[in-house]
C-alpha beads as a LAMMPS data file, in Angstrom:
LAMMPS data file: protein, C-alpha beads

457 atoms
456 bonds

1 atom types
1 bond types

-500.0 500.0 xlo xhi
-500.0 500.0 ylo yhi
-500.0 500.0 zlo zhi

Masses

1 110.0

Atoms # bond

1 1 1 42.484 167.933 113.641
2 1 1 44.878 166.008 115.903
3 1 1 47.320 163.573 114.406
4 1 1 48.758 160.387 115.970
5 1 1 51.457 158.644 113.903
6 1 1 52.243 155.162 115.224
7 1 1 55.218 153.298 113.897
8 1 1 55.640 149.576 114.575
9 1 1 59.313 149.224 113.833
10 1 1 60.462 146.216 111.755
11 1 1 56.934 145.061 110.985
12 1 1 56.644 143.379 107.585
13 1 1 53.251 143.682 105.899
14 1 1 53.291 139.938 105.250
15 1 1 52.943 139.233 109.028
16 1 1 49.823 141.419 109.563
17 1 1 46.399 139.821 109.614
18 1 1 44.592 142.398 107.461
19 1 1 47.368 141.953 104.844
20 1 1 46.547 138.252 104.638
21 1 1 48.799 136.631 107.209
22 1 1 47.666 133.149 108.228
23 1 1 48.440 133.527 111.922
24 1 1 46.266 135.625 114.234
25 1 1 49.043 138.059 115.121
26 1 1 47.210 141.400 114.973
27 1 1 43.508 141.207 116.051
28 1 1 43.454 144.754 117.444
29 1 1 45.167 146.296 114.435
30 1 1 42.840 144.321 112.187
31 1 1 39.788 145.593 114.102
32 1 1 41.081 149.149 113.705
33 1 1 41.597 148.523 109.981
34 1 1 37.918 147.525 109.566
35 1 1 37.047 151.261 109.691
36 1 1 40.187 152.572 108.038
37 1 1 42.013 152.736 104.766
38 1 1 44.464 149.920 104.158
39 1 1 47.169 150.756 101.611
40 1 1 48.024 147.346 100.242
41 1 1 51.192 148.406 98.431
42 1 1 53.286 150.708 100.548
43 1 1 57.026 150.512 99.869
44 1 1 60.140 152.060 101.341
45 1 1 62.587 154.012 99.078
46 1 1 65.471 153.330 101.468
47 1 1 66.212 150.878 104.312
48 1 1 66.798 150.339 107.198
49 1 1 65.862 152.499 110.184
50 1 1 67.462 155.907 109.748
51 1 1 66.932 156.273 105.968
52 1 1 63.321 155.107 106.354
53 1 1 62.359 157.506 109.110
54 1 1 64.251 160.393 107.481
55 1 1 62.087 159.901 104.416
56 1 1 58.861 159.276 106.353
57 1 1 59.308 162.391 108.543
58 1 1 60.514 164.727 105.798
59 1 1 58.638 163.637 102.670
60 1 1 61.880 163.546 100.766
61 1 1 63.657 160.507 99.261
62 1 1 67.185 159.306 100.160
63 1 1 68.638 160.499 96.934
64 1 1 67.527 164.011 98.014
65 1 1 68.064 164.124 101.763
66 1 1 71.267 162.107 101.531
67 1 1 70.727 159.587 104.363
68 1 1 71.291 156.270 102.712
69 1 1 72.600 154.169 105.643
70 1 1 71.824 153.420 109.261
71 1 1 74.599 154.738 111.475
72 1 1 76.246 156.693 108.694
73 1 1 78.380 159.761 109.299
74 1 1 76.773 161.999 106.646
75 1 1 74.514 164.813 107.861
76 1 1 71.172 165.478 106.347
77 1 1 70.846 167.959 103.489
78 1 1 70.760 171.461 105.032
79 1 1 67.425 172.581 103.583
80 1 1 65.401 169.556 104.769
81 1 1 62.574 170.508 107.148
82 1 1 61.071 167.718 109.250
83 1 1 57.311 167.055 109.561
84 1 1 57.243 168.014 113.272
85 1 1 58.900 171.355 112.417
86 1 1 56.159 172.171 109.906
87 1 1 53.448 171.217 112.359
88 1 1 55.025 173.061 115.289
89 1 1 55.136 176.179 113.188
90 1 1 51.474 175.638 112.320
91 1 1 50.464 175.714 115.985
92 1 1 50.498 172.021 116.790
93 1 1 51.705 170.714 120.124
94 1 1 54.266 168.226 118.868
95 1 1 55.400 165.302 121.061
96 1 1 57.136 161.995 120.540
97 1 1 57.902 158.817 122.433
98 1 1 60.728 157.504 120.318
99 1 1 64.385 156.503 120.428
100 1 1 65.028 158.341 117.191
101 1 1 66.002 161.711 118.748
102 1 1 68.859 159.923 120.551
103 1 1 70.185 158.612 117.232
104 1 1 70.546 161.624 114.925
105 1 1 70.240 165.371 115.387
106 1 1 67.608 165.939 112.760
107 1 1 65.190 163.622 114.533
108 1 1 65.336 165.977 117.566
109 1 1 64.195 169.046 115.663
110 1 1 60.691 170.449 116.044
111 1 1 59.412 168.547 119.095
112 1 1 57.884 170.640 121.875
113 1 1 58.030 167.536 124.051
114 1 1 60.278 164.484 123.941
115 1 1 58.500 162.065 126.234
116 1 1 60.823 159.431 127.678
117 1 1 59.458 155.944 128.325
118 1 1 60.218 154.120 131.518
119 1 1 63.931 153.557 132.117
120 1 1 65.491 151.162 129.632
121 1 1 68.139 148.987 131.187
122 1 1 70.088 148.435 127.974
123 1 1 72.741 150.158 125.881
124 1 1 70.301 149.873 122.986
125 1 1 67.412 152.396 123.045
126 1 1 65.339 150.103 120.791
127 1 1 64.941 147.653 123.688
128 1 1 62.060 149.703 124.985
129 1 1 58.833 147.712 125.364
130 1 1 55.252 148.408 124.353
131 1 1 54.365 148.525 128.027
132 1 1 56.899 151.266 128.582
133 1 1 55.742 153.263 125.575
134 1 1 52.109 153.042 126.725
135 1 1 53.167 153.907 130.267
136 1 1 54.187 157.297 128.930
137 1 1 51.757 157.786 126.057
138 1 1 48.463 156.897 127.796
139 1 1 48.735 159.377 130.698
140 1 1 49.812 162.037 128.218
141 1 1 46.721 161.387 126.046
142 1 1 44.369 161.350 129.064
143 1 1 45.623 164.814 130.053
144 1 1 45.015 166.415 126.678
145 1 1 42.679 169.380 126.583
146 1 1 39.995 169.471 123.895
147 1 1 41.389 172.673 122.364
148 1 1 45.021 171.484 122.467
149 1 1 45.722 170.551 118.837
150 1 1 48.533 167.989 118.852
151 1 1 50.774 165.732 116.782
152 1 1 51.983 162.652 118.646
153 1 1 54.548 160.222 117.248
154 1 1 54.724 156.844 119.008
155 1 1 57.482 154.445 118.093
156 1 1 57.201 150.791 119.174
157 1 1 60.209 148.441 118.771
158 1 1 58.926 145.057 120.013
159 1 1 59.281 143.069 116.804
160 1 1 62.850 144.244 116.188
161 1 1 65.557 141.652 116.954
162 1 1 66.119 140.133 119.422
163 1 1 62.758 138.457 119.817
164 1 1 62.070 138.076 123.539
165 1 1 58.358 138.180 124.109
166 1 1 57.270 137.540 127.696
167 1 1 57.527 133.818 128.495
168 1 1 53.738 133.265 128.446
169 1 1 53.738 134.167 124.724
170 1 1 56.675 131.992 123.630
171 1 1 54.824 128.878 122.513
172 1 1 51.524 130.286 121.295
173 1 1 52.535 129.591 117.664
174 1 1 55.019 126.736 118.066
175 1 1 54.446 123.173 119.204
176 1 1 57.171 120.569 119.380
177 1 1 60.910 120.551 119.852
178 1 1 62.816 123.474 118.229
179 1 1 66.013 121.468 118.736
180 1 1 64.804 118.475 116.680
181 1 1 67.796 117.403 114.553
182 1 1 65.387 116.413 111.757
183 1 1 64.290 120.030 111.447
184 1 1 67.466 121.714 110.234
185 1 1 66.316 124.983 108.596
186 1 1 68.304 127.122 111.057
187 1 1 71.576 125.221 110.772
188 1 1 72.875 127.120 107.669
189 1 1 72.989 130.195 109.922
190 1 1 75.797 128.568 111.922
191 1 1 78.115 128.843 108.935
192 1 1 77.503 132.541 108.556
193 1 1 79.748 135.284 109.977
194 1 1 77.052 136.699 112.303
195 1 1 76.669 133.278 113.980
196 1 1 79.456 133.964 116.435
197 1 1 77.772 137.219 117.468
198 1 1 74.269 135.810 117.959
199 1 1 75.326 132.481 119.455
200 1 1 78.065 133.586 121.812
201 1 1 77.285 135.883 124.826
202 1 1 79.581 138.862 125.434
203 1 1 80.112 141.071 128.492
204 1 1 80.023 144.301 126.438
205 1 1 76.769 143.360 124.674
206 1 1 74.066 141.704 126.716
207 1 1 71.341 142.188 124.120
208 1 1 72.295 141.020 120.618
209 1 1 75.329 138.897 121.547
210 1 1 74.166 135.405 122.302
211 1 1 70.429 136.127 121.899
212 1 1 69.832 132.956 119.899
213 1 1 71.665 130.898 122.533
214 1 1 69.476 132.531 125.237
215 1 1 66.373 131.558 123.306
216 1 1 67.617 127.946 123.233
217 1 1 68.438 128.002 126.936
218 1 1 64.983 129.377 127.821
219 1 1 63.373 126.684 125.606
220 1 1 65.326 124.052 127.591
221 1 1 67.363 122.824 124.618
222 1 1 71.054 122.932 123.722
223 1 1 70.705 124.239 120.226
224 1 1 67.965 125.642 117.982
225 1 1 67.776 123.754 114.687
226 1 1 64.347 124.825 113.401
227 1 1 64.254 128.389 112.078
228 1 1 60.436 128.286 112.297
229 1 1 60.778 128.438 116.052
230 1 1 62.455 131.861 115.759
231 1 1 59.841 133.009 113.230
232 1 1 57.241 132.010 115.799
233 1 1 59.013 134.240 118.365
234 1 1 58.765 137.214 115.971
235 1 1 55.074 136.539 115.657
236 1 1 54.717 136.142 119.435
237 1 1 56.319 139.558 119.888
238 1 1 53.750 140.912 117.492
239 1 1 50.850 139.474 119.500
240 1 1 52.268 141.073 122.598
241 1 1 52.657 144.405 120.802
242 1 1 49.158 144.197 119.318
243 1 1 47.598 143.802 122.808
244 1 1 49.219 147.094 123.902
245 1 1 48.073 148.763 120.678
246 1 1 44.581 147.595 121.581
247 1 1 44.941 149.213 125.012
248 1 1 46.163 152.441 123.433
249 1 1 43.269 152.565 120.969
250 1 1 40.763 151.955 123.783
251 1 1 42.135 154.978 125.681
252 1 1 41.940 157.132 122.540
253 1 1 38.274 156.118 122.134
254 1 1 37.339 156.482 125.801
255 1 1 38.849 159.939 125.944
256 1 1 36.839 160.980 122.899
257 1 1 39.947 161.751 120.930
258 1 1 38.889 159.450 118.090
259 1 1 36.235 162.048 117.141
260 1 1 38.868 164.572 116.049
261 1 1 42.088 162.629 115.427
262 1 1 43.756 161.301 112.287
263 1 1 45.489 158.072 113.187
264 1 1 48.180 156.416 111.010
265 1 1 49.935 153.061 111.494
266 1 1 53.191 152.557 109.632
267 1 1 56.442 150.623 109.762
268 1 1 59.875 151.670 108.612
269 1 1 60.817 148.302 107.038
270 1 1 60.018 144.609 107.355
271 1 1 62.112 141.612 108.276
272 1 1 63.667 138.666 106.458
273 1 1 62.949 135.474 108.327
274 1 1 65.331 133.142 106.470
275 1 1 64.036 133.246 102.904
276 1 1 67.310 134.242 101.227
277 1 1 69.795 133.006 103.703
278 1 1 69.377 136.336 105.537
279 1 1 68.410 135.201 108.970
280 1 1 66.112 137.437 111.025
281 1 1 67.433 140.771 109.856
282 1 1 66.419 143.661 107.634
283 1 1 68.942 143.948 104.863
284 1 1 68.336 142.829 101.294
285 1 1 66.030 144.829 99.037
286 1 1 63.415 142.028 98.907
287 1 1 59.750 142.726 99.482
288 1 1 59.835 141.110 102.905
289 1 1 61.893 144.167 103.878
290 1 1 60.596 147.014 101.692
291 1 1 56.889 146.216 101.721
292 1 1 55.377 147.737 104.864
293 1 1 51.878 148.164 106.325
294 1 1 50.265 151.587 106.074
295 1 1 46.775 152.007 107.637
296 1 1 45.115 155.386 108.072
297 1 1 41.837 156.384 109.714
298 1 1 39.740 159.567 109.724
299 1 1 36.932 159.859 112.295
300 1 1 33.742 158.115 111.219
301 1 1 35.136 156.846 107.918
302 1 1 34.332 153.656 106.032
303 1 1 36.769 150.873 105.287
304 1 1 38.586 150.797 101.992
305 1 1 41.518 148.979 100.490
306 1 1 43.813 150.820 98.077
307 1 1 45.905 148.836 95.592
308 1 1 47.706 151.866 94.157
309 1 1 51.370 152.051 95.021
310 1 1 52.305 154.512 97.784
311 1 1 55.599 155.229 99.540
312 1 1 56.996 156.450 102.805
313 1 1 57.474 159.989 101.514
314 1 1 53.684 160.210 101.128
315 1 1 53.201 160.128 104.902
316 1 1 54.513 163.637 105.499
317 1 1 52.590 165.034 102.523
318 1 1 49.361 163.417 103.758
319 1 1 49.684 164.641 107.332
320 1 1 50.452 168.159 106.181
321 1 1 47.403 168.102 103.940
322 1 1 45.171 166.813 106.775
323 1 1 46.550 169.587 109.010
324 1 1 45.821 172.225 106.460
325 1 1 49.495 173.055 105.924
326 1 1 50.627 173.770 102.369
327 1 1 52.837 171.019 100.996
328 1 1 56.185 172.532 99.941
329 1 1 57.327 171.957 96.381
330 1 1 60.520 170.266 97.501
331 1 1 58.596 167.399 99.114
332 1 1 58.693 164.280 96.922
333 1 1 55.622 162.678 98.521
334 1 1 52.010 163.037 97.383
335 1 1 49.053 163.443 99.690
336 1 1 46.908 160.356 100.156
337 1 1 43.982 162.467 101.346
338 1 1 41.935 161.886 98.134
339 1 1 42.086 158.125 98.767
340 1 1 41.052 158.653 102.380
341 1 1 38.061 160.719 101.345
342 1 1 36.973 158.163 98.767
343 1 1 37.862 160.466 95.873
344 1 1 40.052 158.189 93.798
345 1 1 42.555 160.384 91.970
346 1 1 42.353 160.132 88.163
347 1 1 46.092 160.336 87.829
348 1 1 48.359 158.658 90.337
349 1 1 51.950 157.504 90.007
350 1 1 52.647 154.122 88.464
351 1 1 54.334 151.275 90.300
352 1 1 57.921 152.420 89.553
353 1 1 60.015 152.381 92.750
354 1 1 63.676 153.248 93.172
355 1 1 64.968 152.026 96.515
356 1 1 68.331 151.609 98.222
357 1 1 70.321 150.158 101.118
358 1 1 73.868 150.999 102.266
359 1 1 74.212 149.644 105.821
360 1 1 75.171 145.978 105.453
361 1 1 75.049 145.971 101.641
362 1 1 75.469 148.742 99.039
363 1 1 72.646 148.289 96.533
364 1 1 69.968 149.950 94.469
365 1 1 66.797 148.303 93.245
366 1 1 64.168 149.159 90.624
367 1 1 60.671 147.696 91.071
368 1 1 58.441 148.115 88.060
369 1 1 55.745 146.319 85.998
370 1 1 55.910 143.214 88.103
371 1 1 59.721 142.886 87.953
372 1 1 62.460 143.873 90.340
373 1 1 66.110 144.404 89.473
374 1 1 68.594 144.592 92.363
375 1 1 72.047 145.948 91.496
376 1 1 75.062 145.996 93.782
377 1 1 77.502 148.889 93.957
378 1 1 79.914 146.688 95.926
379 1 1 80.421 143.049 96.875
380 1 1 78.419 141.881 99.901
381 1 1 79.435 139.334 102.463
382 1 1 76.529 137.031 101.504
383 1 1 78.242 136.645 98.119
384 1 1 74.992 137.474 96.338
385 1 1 75.282 138.074 92.607
386 1 1 75.944 141.621 91.416
387 1 1 72.553 141.708 89.688
388 1 1 69.308 139.939 90.558
389 1 1 66.074 139.951 88.556
390 1 1 62.774 138.649 89.873
391 1 1 59.297 138.335 88.359
392 1 1 57.198 139.304 91.354
393 1 1 53.873 138.055 90.030
394 1 1 54.981 134.467 89.471
395 1 1 57.693 134.512 92.159
396 1 1 56.502 136.760 95.011
397 1 1 59.102 135.401 97.440
398 1 1 61.896 136.331 94.994
399 1 1 63.626 132.957 94.945
400 1 1 64.312 132.517 91.164
401 1 1 66.914 134.923 89.831
402 1 1 66.110 135.539 86.146
403 1 1 69.060 137.805 85.344
404 1 1 70.447 135.332 82.801
405 1 1 67.203 133.786 81.568
406 1 1 65.698 137.253 80.968
407 1 1 68.832 139.182 80.188
408 1 1 67.079 141.634 77.900
409 1 1 64.662 142.695 80.649
410 1 1 67.536 142.874 83.144
411 1 1 69.563 145.094 80.826
412 1 1 66.598 147.367 80.108
413 1 1 65.837 147.769 83.774
414 1 1 69.528 148.351 84.530
415 1 1 69.580 151.235 82.050
416 1 1 66.375 152.711 83.537
417 1 1 67.709 152.338 87.113
418 1 1 70.894 154.264 86.211
419 1 1 68.843 156.853 84.312
420 1 1 66.559 157.450 87.300
421 1 1 69.546 157.889 89.572
422 1 1 71.197 160.305 87.137
423 1 1 67.967 162.284 86.788
424 1 1 67.592 162.409 90.525
425 1 1 71.123 163.607 91.078
426 1 1 70.535 166.461 88.635
427 1 1 67.141 167.323 90.163
428 1 1 68.510 167.359 93.719
429 1 1 71.696 169.212 92.910
430 1 1 74.033 166.301 93.606
431 1 1 77.122 165.219 91.675
432 1 1 77.704 161.671 92.858
433 1 1 75.577 158.670 93.734
434 1 1 75.461 158.964 97.576
435 1 1 75.969 155.223 98.001
436 1 1 79.221 155.368 96.067
437 1 1 80.214 158.753 97.547
438 1 1 79.617 157.752 101.164
439 1 1 80.660 154.093 100.880
440 1 1 79.320 151.383 103.120
441 1 1 78.210 152.543 106.609
442 1 1 80.763 152.375 109.442
443 1 1 78.598 149.626 110.911
444 1 1 78.917 147.623 107.679
445 1 1 82.635 148.369 107.372
446 1 1 83.260 147.056 110.881
447 1 1 81.340 143.922 109.999
448 1 1 83.469 143.427 106.921
449 1 1 86.692 143.695 108.907
450 1 1 85.390 141.208 111.423
451 1 1 84.215 138.890 108.662
452 1 1 87.564 138.931 106.843
453 1 1 89.281 137.848 110.079
454 1 1 86.766 135.156 110.882
455 1 1 86.958 131.477 110.009
456 1 1 84.145 131.935 107.488
457 1 1 86.042 134.167 105.100

Bonds

1 1 1 2
2 1 2 3
3 1 3 4
4 1 4 5
5 1 5 6
6 1 6 7
7 1 7 8
8 1 8 9
9 1 9 10
10 1 10 11
11 1 11 12
12 1 12 13
13 1 13 14
14 1 14 15
15 1 15 16
16 1 16 17
17 1 17 18
18 1 18 19
19 1 19 20
20 1 20 21
21 1 21 22
22 1 22 23
23 1 23 24
24 1 24 25
25 1 25 26
26 1 26 27
27 1 27 28
28 1 28 29
29 1 29 30
30 1 30 31
31 1 31 32
32 1 32 33
33 1 33 34
34 1 34 35
35 1 35 36
36 1 36 37
37 1 37 38
38 1 38 39
39 1 39 40
40 1 40 41
41 1 41 42
42 1 42 43
43 1 43 44
44 1 44 45
45 1 45 46
46 1 46 47
47 1 47 48
48 1 48 49
49 1 49 50
50 1 50 51
51 1 51 52
52 1 52 53
53 1 53 54
54 1 54 55
55 1 55 56
56 1 56 57
57 1 57 58
58 1 58 59
59 1 59 60
60 1 60 61
61 1 61 62
62 1 62 63
63 1 63 64
64 1 64 65
65 1 65 66
66 1 66 67
67 1 67 68
68 1 68 69
69 1 69 70
70 1 70 71
71 1 71 72
72 1 72 73
73 1 73 74
74 1 74 75
75 1 75 76
76 1 76 77
77 1 77 78
78 1 78 79
79 1 79 80
80 1 80 81
81 1 81 82
82 1 82 83
83 1 83 84
84 1 84 85
85 1 85 86
86 1 86 87
87 1 87 88
88 1 88 89
89 1 89 90
90 1 90 91
91 1 91 92
92 1 92 93
93 1 93 94
94 1 94 95
95 1 95 96
96 1 96 97
97 1 97 98
98 1 98 99
99 1 99 100
100 1 100 101
101 1 101 102
102 1 102 103
103 1 103 104
104 1 104 105
105 1 105 106
106 1 106 107
107 1 107 108
108 1 108 109
109 1 109 110
110 1 110 111
111 1 111 112
112 1 112 113
113 1 113 114
114 1 114 115
115 1 115 116
116 1 116 117
117 1 117 118
118 1 118 119
119 1 119 120
120 1 120 121
121 1 121 122
122 1 122 123
123 1 123 124
124 1 124 125
125 1 125 126
126 1 126 127
127 1 127 128
128 1 128 129
129 1 129 130
130 1 130 131
131 1 131 132
132 1 132 133
133 1 133 134
134 1 134 135
135 1 135 136
136 1 136 137
137 1 137 138
138 1 138 139
139 1 139 140
140 1 140 141
141 1 141 142
142 1 142 143
143 1 143 144
144 1 144 145
145 1 145 146
146 1 146 147
147 1 147 148
148 1 148 149
149 1 149 150
150 1 150 151
151 1 151 152
152 1 152 153
153 1 153 154
154 1 154 155
155 1 155 156
156 1 156 157
157 1 157 158
158 1 158 159
159 1 159 160
160 1 160 161
161 1 161 162
162 1 162 163
163 1 163 164
164 1 164 165
165 1 165 166
166 1 166 167
167 1 167 168
168 1 168 169
169 1 169 170
170 1 170 171
171 1 171 172
172 1 172 173
173 1 173 174
174 1 174 175
175 1 175 176
176 1 176 177
177 1 177 178
178 1 178 179
179 1 179 180
180 1 180 181
181 1 181 182
182 1 182 183
183 1 183 184
184 1 184 185
185 1 185 186
186 1 186 187
187 1 187 188
188 1 188 189
189 1 189 190
190 1 190 191
191 1 191 192
192 1 192 193
193 1 193 194
194 1 194 195
195 1 195 196
196 1 196 197
197 1 197 198
198 1 198 199
199 1 199 200
200 1 200 201
201 1 201 202
202 1 202 203
203 1 203 204
204 1 204 205
205 1 205 206
206 1 206 207
207 1 207 208
208 1 208 209
209 1 209 210
210 1 210 211
211 1 211 212
212 1 212 213
213 1 213 214
214 1 214 215
215 1 215 216
216 1 216 217
217 1 217 218
218 1 218 219
219 1 219 220
220 1 220 221
221 1 221 222
222 1 222 223
223 1 223 224
224 1 224 225
225 1 225 226
226 1 226 227
227 1 227 228
228 1 228 229
229 1 229 230
230 1 230 231
231 1 231 232
232 1 232 233
233 1 233 234
234 1 234 235
235 1 235 236
236 1 236 237
237 1 237 238
238 1 238 239
239 1 239 240
240 1 240 241
241 1 241 242
242 1 242 243
243 1 243 244
244 1 244 245
245 1 245 246
246 1 246 247
247 1 247 248
248 1 248 249
249 1 249 250
250 1 250 251
251 1 251 252
252 1 252 253
253 1 253 254
254 1 254 255
255 1 255 256
256 1 256 257
257 1 257 258
258 1 258 259
259 1 259 260
260 1 260 261
261 1 261 262
262 1 262 263
263 1 263 264
264 1 264 265
265 1 265 266
266 1 266 267
267 1 267 268
268 1 268 269
269 1 269 270
270 1 270 271
271 1 271 272
272 1 272 273
273 1 273 274
274 1 274 275
275 1 275 276
276 1 276 277
277 1 277 278
278 1 278 279
279 1 279 280
280 1 280 281
281 1 281 282
282 1 282 283
283 1 283 284
284 1 284 285
285 1 285 286
286 1 286 287
287 1 287 288
288 1 288 289
289 1 289 290
290 1 290 291
291 1 291 292
292 1 292 293
293 1 293 294
294 1 294 295
295 1 295 296
296 1 296 297
297 1 297 298
298 1 298 299
299 1 299 300
300 1 300 301
301 1 301 302
302 1 302 303
303 1 303 304
304 1 304 305
305 1 305 306
306 1 306 307
307 1 307 308
308 1 308 309
309 1 309 310
310 1 310 311
311 1 311 312
312 1 312 313
313 1 313 314
314 1 314 315
315 1 315 316
316 1 316 317
317 1 317 318
318 1 318 319
319 1 319 320
320 1 320 321
321 1 321 322
322 1 322 323
323 1 323 324
324 1 324 325
325 1 325 326
326 1 326 327
327 1 327 328
328 1 328 329
329 1 329 330
330 1 330 331
331 1 331 332
332 1 332 333
333 1 333 334
334 1 334 335
335 1 335 336
336 1 336 337
337 1 337 338
338 1 338 339
339 1 339 340
340 1 340 341
341 1 341 342
342 1 342 343
343 1 343 344
344 1 344 345
345 1 345 346
346 1 346 347
347 1 347 348
348 1 348 349
349 1 349 350
350 1 350 351
351 1 351 352
352 1 352 353
353 1 353 354
354 1 354 355
355 1 355 356
356 1 356 357
357 1 357 358
358 1 358 359
359 1 359 360
360 1 360 361
361 1 361 362
362 1 362 363
363 1 363 364
364 1 364 365
365 1 365 366
366 1 366 367
367 1 367 368
368 1 368 369
369 1 369 370
370 1 370 371
371 1 371 372
372 1 372 373
373 1 373 374
374 1 374 375
375 1 375 376
376 1 376 377
377 1 377 378
378 1 378 379
379 1 379 380
380 1 380 381
381 1 381 382
382 1 382 383
383 1 383 384
384 1 384 385
385 1 385 386
386 1 386 387
387 1 387 388
388 1 388 389
389 1 389 390
390 1 390 391
391 1 391 392
392 1 392 393
393 1 393 394
394 1 394 395
395 1 395 396
396 1 396 397
397 1 397 398
398 1 398 399
399 1 399 400
400 1 400 401
401 1 401 402
402 1 402 403
403 1 403 404
404 1 404 405
405 1 405 406
406 1 406 407
407 1 407 408
408 1 408 409
409 1 409 410
410 1 410 411
411 1 411 412
412 1 412 413
413 1 413 414
414 1 414 415
415 1 415 416
416 1 416 417
417 1 417 418
418 1 418 419
419 1 419 420
420 1 420 421
421 1 421 422
422 1 422 423
423 1 423 424
424 1 424 425
425 1 425 426
426 1 426 427
427 1 427 428
428 1 428 429
429 1 429 430
430 1 430 431
431 1 431 432
432 1 432 433
433 1 433 434
434 1 434 435
435 1 435 436
436 1 436 437
437 1 437 438
438 1 438 439
439 1 439 440
440 1 440 441
441 1 441 442
442 1 442 443
443 1 443 444
444 1 444 445
445 1 445 446
446 1 446 447
447 1 447 448
448 1 448 449
449 1 449 450
450 1 450 451
451 1 451 452
452 1 452 453
453 1 453 454
454 1 454 455
455 1 455 456
456 1 456 457
């Protein structure tokens, strides 16, 4: 069976229609999901981009493979084999349209073809558009031979910052004046260190530097005051992306590939809008960032929704199982194939999740039994408390820190978090917590130095 793995980078589950979003952002993905399996509770064990994809494409967690930061200098654990290497060895024609191989060496391994999209006029490879991805992927799919068993990885970046959907999409979800001084939800951002970066253009960075100011200029206003306008631009980008996903799925169906292809939609992480004072970025171990969509479809299968908790490491295990490749013992993930076949496994993991970030902030989190404890290994520039405890059932947006009110629960979860890390270190043959051992990523360290020199520190 062929396999197509489609990643929609930076897509939070909470913005997808079939996950309950109130805006019509994803009609084509929702239509696909009507005959697919929707995993309602898929979570990432490490954010952002590079830790997430290392886990998703290896089946091994960050505590094992060692990649705990985006842009870190640590190499991957030597014995880690990537999904595309397994499939290439099993006779699959492996191909990708992704910026990942340009980021780290282990993302290059195992591909028989790296298919470049149309030329990207930017120093940032993630500025590729859905149109450019489809411009490469669709001709490739149309030229496939029936007996050419393939694994194709497609990586779309459109909802990643900065949010610049084509102009005709800009106001589909927003009416009114985004510079209205009575709507001031975006103004707190102006007192944050990143404000100077996103509000002031720079010659050496024509993408991220000044992107908020460019949005204001294109809206015909001097200054954006309403953060909901920027949220609407994220959703507009998603509508644009969804239209190209629809075109891709139509080609797959018209070519008859849907009859013998396993198709998976995933995302590496989500996005904070402005819920915690984190404006339009993907740091913070809140569910807006770590809860991601996962939708999988076998040919001629019925729709189902799975509430059991699954994780990014399960993606590799599932694809290997579908391909008939034995799942190595060192892979942490579990195959989701029984769910896809309608054979609900009698024993599945519970909802315990250990997750981390070490790019802008150095933190671990334990999510279990409706609670989440977030514990810092170092001070962060948001000045968030060293420990945060949330009751996810009564406070799904994680706004009410219960670390003092429920100190017994916080202490118990703290002990379990440290115990899980210690057990993992022993199991994976490590001596030190990789977050402590590696320290904050060079990207995060540079930000700290800039912050300490800025007027906000």
